[in-house]
C-alpha positions, 0 to 999 in steps of 0.5 A: 314431144311438148315443153313438159315432157322436156322440161322432166327430160332435161331435168332427168338427164342433168338428175345425175349430172352433179352425183358422176361428177363429184365422183371423177372430181374425187380424181381429176380436175373440175376445169379438165372435167369441164373442157370433156363434157362440153365438149361432148355437149358441144359435139353432139348438138353439132350432130342435133343441128346438123340432122334438124336444121337445114340452113343453121348458118344463116342465123349466124347474123340475126341480131338476136344471135345476141342475146344466144353469145350472152347467155354462152358467156353465163352458162360458161360463168355457171357451170365453171364454177359449179363444177368447181364447187362441186370439186370443193364442197359436198352435192348435197349442199352446192346443188341445192345454192346452184339450184338457185338459179330456178328461183333468181331465172323466175323473177329474172323471168317477172321483172324483164319479162312481162311474165305474170307475178300469180300469188301462186307464182311468188308463193313456188318462189319463196317454197323454192326460196326455203328448200334451197335454205332447208337443204343446204343448211343441214 
C-alpha cells in the first residue's frame, strides 16, 4: 500500500475514536481510558513489530531514537489532553480544535523540515483554520 492508502486507513480508523471515547467517558475517567486504549495500541504495535522487523531492538541505540522518544512525550501530552477535553466537552468542538494539529504540523514541516510552501498548500492551511473556526464556534 502506498502512503495515500495508509493515510486513508488512518483517517477511517481515527474517525470513530472521538465518538466511541465520548460515549465511554460518560462513565469512565479519561485517565483510565487513556491507559486501556494505549495498552491496546502498544500490544498490537508489539505484535506488528515482532511479525515484520527481524531485529527491532537494534534501533534502540540509533541517534534518531531521541526524536522518537520526544515524539512519544508529545503524543502522551496530546492524547492525554485530548481525552480529558473529550470527557469535559462536546465532540463537535473538541475534535475540530484538536484537528488543528494538521495545520500546525504543516507549518512546522514548512518552517523546519524545508517542505515547500506552495500557494495551494498555503490556501489549504488557511482554509483548515477557517474550517476549524466555523465548526468549533457554532
